ChimeraX commands (.cxc) that place a marker at each C-alpha (Angstrom):
marker #1 position -16.84,2.34,-6.61 radius 0.5
marker #1 position -13.81,4.47,-5.54 radius 0.5
marker #1 position -10.18,3.45,-6.17 radius 0.5
marker #1 position -7.27,5.05,-4.40 radius 0.5
marker #1 position -3.81,4.10,-4.87 radius 0.5
marker #1 position -1.09,3.80,-2.49 radius 0.5
marker #1 position 1.16,6.78,-1.82 radius 0.5
marker #1 position 4.59,5.57,-2.73 radius 0.5
marker #1 position 7.89,6.77,-0.97 radius 0.5
marker #1 position 11.50,6.89,-2.78 radius 0.5
marker #1 position 13.31,4.51,-0.22 radius 0.5
marker #1 position 10.74,1.76,-1.57 radius 0.5
marker #1 position 13.25,0.94,-4.24 radius 0.5
marker #1 position 16.40,0.90,-2.08 radius 0.5
marker #1 position 16.16,-2.70,-1.41 radius 0.5
marker #1 position 16.33,-3.35,-5.24 radius 0.5
marker #1 position 19.53,-1.41,-6.04 radius 0.5
marker #1 position 21.72,-4.18,-5.06 radius 0.5
marker #1 position 19.89,-6.70,-7.62 radius 0.5
marker #1 position 19.89,-4.06,-10.14 radius 0.5
marker #1 position 23.03,-3.33,-9.56 radius 0.5
marker #1 position 24.41,-7.09,-9.80 radius 0.5
marker #1 position 22.41,-7.19,-13.31 radius 0.5
marker #1 position 23.95,-4.36,-14.79 radius 0.5
marker #1 position 27.45,-5.64,-13.89 radius 0.5
marker #1 position 26.28,-9.16,-15.53 radius 0.5
marker #1 position 25.10,-7.43,-18.56 radius 0.5
marker #1 position 28.10,-5.39,-18.87 radius 0.5
marker #1 position 29.80,-9.00,-18.61 radius 0.5
marker #1 position 27.79,-10.45,-21.12 radius 0.5
marker #1 position 25.75,-12.58,-19.10 radius 0.5
marker #1 position 22.59,-13.18,-20.19 radius 0.5
marker #1 position 21.27,-14.11,-16.37 radius 0.5
marker #1 position 21.65,-10.24,-16.35 radius 0.5
marker #1 position 19.11,-9.06,-18.25 radius 0.5
marker #1 position 16.60,-11.81,-16.79 radius 0.5
marker #1 position 17.62,-10.15,-12.75 radius 0.5
marker #1 position 17.19,-6.87,-14.46 radius 0.5
marker #1 position 13.66,-7.35,-15.91 radius 0.5
marker #1 position 12.71,-9.54,-12.39 radius 0.5
marker #1 position 13.70,-6.12,-10.49 radius 0.5
marker #1 position 11.58,-3.83,-12.32 radius 0.5
marker #1 position 8.21,-6.10,-13.05 radius 0.5
marker #1 position 8.24,-6.61,-9.03 radius 0.5
marker #1 position 8.45,-2.65,-8.64 radius 0.5
marker #1 position 5.79,-2.38,-11.08 radius 0.5
marker #1 position 3.60,-5.11,-9.76 radius 0.5
marker #1 position 3.56,-4.12,-5.92 radius 0.5
marker #1 position 3.21,-0.28,-6.89 radius 0.5
marker #1 position -0.23,-0.72,-9.29 radius 0.5
marker #1 position -1.84,-3.54,-7.37 radius 0.5
marker #1 position -1.55,-1.82,-4.05 radius 0.5
marker #1 position -4.96,0.03,-3.86 radius 0.5
marker #1 position -7.60,0.41,-1.43 radius 0.5
marker #1 position -11.80,0.30,-2.85 radius 0.5
marker #1 position -14.55,1.64,-1.07 radius 0.5
marker #1 position -17.70,0.16,-2.47 radius 0.5
marker #1 position -20.93,0.17,-1.31 radius 0.5
marker #1 position -20.45,-0.35,2.70 radius 0.5
marker #1 position -17.04,-2.21,2.18 radius 0.5
marker #1 position -13.48,-1.33,1.82 radius 0.5
marker #1 position -11.17,-3.53,0.45 radius 0.5
marker #1 position -7.57,-3.38,0.82 radius 0.5
marker #1 position -5.64,-4.94,-1.79 radius 0.5
marker #1 position -1.57,-5.69,-2.47 radius 0.5
marker #1 position 0.29,-8.15,-4.58 radius 0.5
marker #1 position 1.28,-10.12,-1.48 radius 0.5
marker #1 position -1.58,-9.65,1.28 radius 0.5
marker #1 position -4.64,-11.53,1.07 radius 0.5
marker #1 position -7.66,-8.87,0.45 radius 0.5
marker #1 position -9.14,-7.77,3.39 radius 0.5
marker #1 position -12.83,-6.94,3.36 radius 0.5
marker #1 position -13.49,-4.29,6.03 radius 0.5
marker #1 position -17.05,-3.28,6.76 radius 0.5
marker #1 position -17.06,0.46,6.94 radius 0.5
marker #1 position -19.60,0.57,9.65 radius 0.5
marker #1 position -16.89,-1.10,12.02 radius 0.5
marker #1 position -14.48,1.39,11.54 radius 0.5
marker #1 position -14.08,3.01,14.95 radius 0.5
marker #1 position -11.15,5.36,14.39 radius 0.5
marker #1 position -8.65,6.99,12.08 radius 0.5
marker #1 position -5.33,7.90,12.99 radius 0.5
marker #1 position -2.07,9.21,11.78 radius 0.5
marker #1 position 0.92,6.64,12.43 radius 0.5
marker #1 position 4.43,6.27,11.14 radius 0.5
marker #1 position 4.39,2.57,12.23 radius 0.5
marker #1 position 6.99,0.50,10.03 radius 0.5
marker #1 position 5.34,-2.47,10.83 radius 0.5
marker #1 position 4.58,-4.73,7.48 radius 0.5
marker #1 position 1.09,-3.38,6.07 radius 0.5
marker #1 position -0.10,-3.02,2.42 radius 0.5
marker #1 position 1.10,0.71,2.33 radius 0.5
marker #1 position 4.33,1.90,0.16 radius 0.5
marker #1 position 5.05,4.65,2.02 radius 0.5
marker #1 position 5.52,5.49,6.00 radius 0.5
marker #1 position 3.02,8.37,5.77 radius 0.5
marker #1 position 0.32,6.05,7.01 radius 0.5
marker #1 position -2.88,6.12,8.36 radius 0.5
marker #1 position -4.10,3.35,11.18 radius 0.5
marker #1 position -7.99,2.24,10.54 radius 0.5
marker #1 position -9.15,0.78,13.92 radius 0.5
marker #1 position -12.15,-1.51,13.12 radius 0.5
marker #1 position -14.06,-4.04,14.97 radius 0.5
marker #1 position -12.72,-4.51,18.80 radius 0.5
marker #1 position -9.05,-5.34,18.23 radius 0.5
marker #1 position -8.49,-4.75,14.81 radius 0.5
marker #1 position -6.04,-2.58,12.68 radius 0.5
marker #1 position -4.76,-2.22,9.33 radius 0.5
marker #1 position -1.85,0.29,8.11 radius 0.5
marker #1 position -2.39,2.08,4.91 radius 0.5
marker #1 position -1.14,5.11,3.01 radius 0.5
marker #1 position -3.68,6.21,0.13 radius 0.5
marker #1 position -2.18,8.99,-1.99 radius 0.5
marker #1 position -5.09,11.35,-1.38 radius 0.5
marker #1 position -5.88,10.97,2.76 radius 0.5
marker #1 position -8.51,13.72,3.08 radius 0.5
marker #1 position -10.53,12.62,0.01 radius 0.5
marker #1 position -10.40,9.03,1.24 radius 0.5
marker #1 position -11.28,9.95,4.90 radius 0.5
marker #1 position -14.07,12.09,3.80 radius 0.5
marker #1 position -15.32,9.25,1.93 radius 0.5
marker #1 position -15.12,6.95,4.94 radius 0.5
marker #1 position -16.98,9.93,7.03 radius 0.5
marker #1 position -19.96,9.87,4.25 radius 0.5
marker #1 position -20.82,5.91,5.16 radius 0.5
marker #1 position -20.08,6.13,8.52 radius 0.5
marker #1 position -20.07,9.86,10.32 radius 0.5
marker #1 position -18.99,7.90,13.65 radius 0.5
marker #1 position -15.45,7.27,12.96 radius 0.5
marker #1 position -13.18,9.11,15.09 radius 0.5
marker #1 position -10.64,10.80,12.90 radius 0.5
marker #1 position -7.16,12.15,14.50 radius 0.5
marker #1 position -4.76,13.14,11.44 radius 0.5
marker link #1:1,2 radius 0.2
marker link #1:2,3 radius 0.2
marker link #1:3,4 radius 0.2
marker link #1:4,5 radius 0.2
marker link #1:5,6 radius 0.2
marker link #1:6,7 radius 0.2
marker link #1:7,8 radius 0.2
marker link #1:8,9 radius 0.2
marker link #1:9,10 radius 0.2
marker link #1:10,11 radius 0.2
marker link #1:11,12 radius 0.2
marker link #1:12,13 radius 0.2
marker link #1:13,14 radius 0.2
marker link #1:14,15 radius 0.2
marker link #1:15,16 radius 0.2
marker link #1:16,17 radius 0.2
marker link #1:17,18 radius 0.2
marker link #1:18,19 radius 0.2
marker link #1:19,20 radius 0.2
marker link #1:20,21 radius 0.2
marker link #1:21,22 radius 0.2
marker link #1:22,23 radius 0.2
marker link #1:23,24 radius 0.2
marker link #1:24,25 radius 0.2
marker link #1:25,26 radius 0.2
marker link #1:26,27 radius 0.2
marker link #1:27,28 radius 0.2
marker link #1:28,29 radius 0.2
marker link #1:29,30 radius 0.2
marker link #1:30,31 radius 0.2
marker link #1:31,32 radius 0.2
marker link #1:32,33 radius 0.2
marker link #1:33,34 radius 0.2
marker link #1:34,35 radius 0.2
marker link #1:35,36 radius 0.2
marker link #1:36,37 radius 0.2
marker link #1:37,38 radius 0.2
marker link #1:38,39 radius 0.2
marker link #1:39,40 radius 0.2
marker link #1:40,41 radius 0.2
marker link #1:41,42 radius 0.2
marker link #1:42,43 radius 0.2
marker link #1:43,44 radius 0.2
marker link #1:44,45 radius 0.2
marker link #1:45,46 radius 0.2
marker link #1:46,47 radius 0.2
marker link #1:47,48 radius 0.2
marker link #1:48,49 radius 0.2
marker link #1:49,50 radius 0.2
marker link #1:50,51 radius 0.2
marker link #1:51,52 radius 0.2
marker link #1:52,53 radius 0.2
marker link #1:53,54 radius 0.2
marker link #1:54,55 radius 0.2
marker link #1:55,56 radius 0.2
marker link #1:56,57 radius 0.2
marker link #1:57,58 radius 0.2
marker link #1:58,59 radius 0.2
marker link #1:59,60 radius 0.2
marker link #1:60,61 radius 0.2
marker link #1:61,62 radius 0.2
marker link #1:62,63 radius 0.2
marker link #1:63,64 radius 0.2
marker link #1:64,65 radius 0.2
marker link #1:65,66 radius 0.2
marker link #1:66,67 radius 0.2
marker link #1:67,68 radius 0.2
marker link #1:68,69 radius 0.2
marker link #1:69,70 radius 0.2
marker link #1:70,71 radius 0.2
marker link #1:71,72 radius 0.2
marker link #1:72,73 radius 0.2
marker link #1:73,74 radius 0.2
marker link #1:74,75 radius 0.2
marker link #1:75,76 radius 0.2
marker link #1:76,77 radius 0.2
marker link #1:77,78 radius 0.2
marker link #1:78,79 radius 0.2
marker link #1:79,80 radius 0.2
marker link #1:80,81 radius 0.2
marker link #1:81,82 radius 0.2
marker link #1:82,83 radius 0.2
marker link #1:83,84 radius 0.2
marker link #1:84,85 radius 0.2
marker link #1:85,86 radius 0.2
marker link #1:86,87 radius 0.2
marker link #1:87,88 radius 0.2
marker link #1:88,89 radius 0.2
marker link #1:89,90 radius 0.2
marker link #1:90,91 radius 0.2
marker link #1:91,92 radius 0.2
marker link #1:92,93 radius 0.2
marker link #1:93,94 radius 0.2
marker link #1:94,95 radius 0.2
marker link #1:95,96 radius 0.2
marker link #1:96,97 radius 0.2
marker link #1:97,98 radius 0.2
marker link #1:98,99 radius 0.2
marker link #1:99,100 radius 0.2
marker link #1:100,101 radius 0.2
marker link #1:101,102 radius 0.2
marker link #1:102,103 radius 0.2
marker link #1:103,104 radius 0.2
marker link #1:104,105 radius 0.2
marker link #1:105,106 radius 0.2
marker link #1:106,107 radius 0.2
marker link #1:107,108 radius 0.2
marker link #1:108,109 radius 0.2
marker link #1:109,110 radius 0.2
marker link #1:110,111 radius 0.2
marker link #1:111,112 radius 0.2
marker link #1:112,113 radius 0.2
marker link #1:113,114 radius 0.2
marker link #1:114,115 radius 0.2
marker link #1:115,116 radius 0.2
marker link #1:116,117 radius 0.2
marker link #1:117,118 radius 0.2
marker link #1:118,119 radius 0.2
marker link #1:119,120 radius 0.2
marker link #1:120,121 radius 0.2
marker link #1:121,122 radius 0.2
marker link #1:122,123 radius 0.2
marker link #1:123,124 radius 0.2
marker link #1:124,125 radius 0.2
marker link #1:125,126 radius 0.2
marker link #1:126,127 radius 0.2
marker link #1:127,128 radius 0.2
marker link #1:128,129 radius 0.2
marker link #1:129,130 radius 0.2
marker link #1:130,131 radius 0.2
marker link #1:131,132 radius 0.2
marker link #1:132,133 radius 0.2
view
């Protein structure tokens, strides 16, 4: 079993800037809710960054993310891997993504930190995958 973590872009924290700012203001003003808000922001970022991963086990690729149901993809059904900058919602914490096309019309966008090793491991299990990255 091999586990690949998602690459994380710096801008992933941008949506949390306002709630963090408001929480700090609340703490300065002596409101206990500020501590709760600040803790919630950090826990959210921690859990989303630690839970987004891609697991290759036997002939299955499992895509895990906190808010997305685990995708189990049969590696023998992967047809193509290509570089993409798609901003569509996906289990990827970076815009440095690859698209995995499998079955007839299915695809998923992911952002493994070590793309080269990830693709090599997939090719070991399915040498018929077309790679365009």
